[in-house]
C-alpha positions as CSV (number, residue, x, y, z in Angstrom):
1,M,-17.8,-31.2,30.6
2,E,-18.4,-28.2,28.3
3,E,-16.2,-28.0,25.1
4,V,-14.3,-24.8,24.7
5,E,-13.8,-23.4,21.2
6,R,-10.3,-22.9,20.1
7,V,-9.0,-19.3,19.9
8,S,-6.7,-18.4,17.1
9,P,-3.9,-15.8,17.2
10,H,-6.0,-13.7,14.8
11,T,-8.9,-13.6,17.3
12,L,-6.6,-12.6,20.1
13,R,-5.1,-9.8,18.0
14,H,-8.5,-8.6,16.9
15,T,-9.8,-8.6,20.4
16,F,-6.7,-6.7,21.7
17,A,-7.2,-4.1,18.9
18,I,-10.8,-3.5,19.7
19,R,-10.3,-3.3,23.5
20,L,-7.4,-0.9,23.1
21,Y,-9.4,1.3,20.8
22,Q,-12.4,1.2,23.2
23,S,-10.3,2.2,26.2
24,A,-8.0,4.7,24.6
25,G,-10.2,6.1,21.8
26,K,-7.2,6.7,19.6
27,I,-7.0,4.7,16.4
28,R,-3.4,5.9,15.8
29,L,-2.4,4.4,19.1
30,V,-3.9,1.0,18.0
31,Q,-2.1,1.4,14.7
32,K,1.2,1.8,16.5
33,A,0.6,-1.1,18.9
34,L,-0.3,-3.4,16.0
35,G,2.7,-2.3,13.9
36,H,0.6,-1.3,10.9
37,S,2.1,1.1,8.4
38,D,-1.3,1.9,6.8
39,L,-4.1,3.2,8.9
40,S,-6.7,1.5,6.7
41,T,-5.4,-1.9,7.9
42,T,-6.0,-0.9,11.5
43,V,-9.5,0.3,10.7
44,T,-10.2,-3.0,9.0
45,Q,-8.8,-5.0,12.0
46,T,-10.8,-3.2,14.6
47,H,-14.3,-2.9,12.9
48,V,-15.0,-0.5,15.7
49,V,-15.1,2.6,13.6
50,D,-18.0,1.2,11.5
51,E,-19.9,0.3,14.7
52,E,-19.4,3.8,16.1
53,L,-20.6,5.4,12.9
54,E,-23.7,3.2,12.8
55,G,-24.5,4.0,16.4
56,A,-24.2,7.7,15.7
57,M,-26.4,7.6,12.7
58,K,-29.1,5.7,14.6
59,G,-29.4,8.8,16.8
60,L,-30.3,11.1,13.9
């Protein structure tokens, strides 16, 4: 039987934030859903913005 890694609440929250941002494309919506008062906290939680920027820069 294969052992399953444990999933933490942080991992679930992080995954939710990333998937919501990927589907909605609105970081402010993610901020509201997570209850963050500071947008920089949301950006840090998602890490998606950095990946998007990196992908856009590769195309230059």
